[in-house]
N, C-alpha and C positions, 0 to 999 in steps of 0.2 A: 025718094029718100026723105026721111023725116027732117023737119026744119032744125031740130036739135043737132043732128049730125052735120048739116051744112054749116052751122055756126060754131063748130069746134075750134077752139083757140087755146093758146098756151099762156095767156095773159097772167094767170095766177100760179103757174107751174115753175118750179125750180129745176127739176130734172125728171127724166123718164128712163127706166131701165126695162128693156125687153129681153127676156131670157128664154131660150129654147134649144132643144136638141133636134137638128134637122132630120134625124132618122126616125123620129116618132111620127106616128100617123096623125096626130091631132094638133099640129103646129100651125095650120093654115090661118086660123083666126088671129093668132098672135102676130104673124107676119103681115097680114092684111092691116091690122091695127097700126103696126109700126110704119107701114107704107103710107097710110093715111095721115098719121101724125107728122111724119118726116117730109111731107111734100113741101114745096117751096112756099106756097101761100100760107100754110099753117105755121111754118117756121118763122115767117115774117111777123107773126103776132107777138113773138118774144124771142129775140135773137140770143138772149142770155140763157135760155133753157137748154140744158144739156140732154141730148137724146143719145142713149147708148144701147147697143145691141150686144148681148153676150151669147155667142153661139157655143154650145157645149156638146160634148160627145159622150155623155154619161147616162143617157136615158131620162134626164131631168124633165119633169112635166113643165110645159110652157107657163110663164107668168109675166105679168106686167106690173111694175111698181112705179107709181107716180107720187113724187114728193112735191107738195104745194109750198108756196112761199111762206105760209104760216106754220110750217113744220108738220102738218097733218099728212098722212099717207093714204093712198088708195092702192090696194093690191088686188089684181085680177088673177085668179087661177084659171087660165083661159082654155083649159082642156075641153070643157063642155060649154063654153060660151062662144057665141058668134062675134065677129068684129062689130057688127051692127049693135048688138046688145051692150058691148063695152063702150062704144062711141056714144050711144044714147045715155048711158049712166054718167060718163065723163062730161058730156055736154050739159046734162041736167045739173050736175054739181057746179059747173061753170056759171050757169044761169042763176043758181042760188047765190053764188058768191057775188055776182054782179048786182043782184037785187039788194043784198045786204050792204054792199058798198054804196049803192045809191041812197039807201035809207039812212046810212050813217052820215053821208054827205048832206042829205036834206035836213038832218037833225042839227047841223052846225049853225 
């Protein structure tokens, strides 16, 4: 497993919404992402982060919406993405935010 995925955390996240219709064939990656994010160790990195799952019965394509503490949003249309691809992108954004925070702290 890539190092970026091992270091996934919720430090900069305000809330996460995972939406899917369980009757669709392509929901596995959204459910795997939700499972990885909602595990105990990851949740401990930010207990104020709300993780919600919206199960629909209308054929909606699966999506994951992540709202960061600075108001920016990351939306994954996960029909054709793997959970690994989404976790890698999310982890990369976390690393970029950490580096920016370190640089701003060093500039003080």
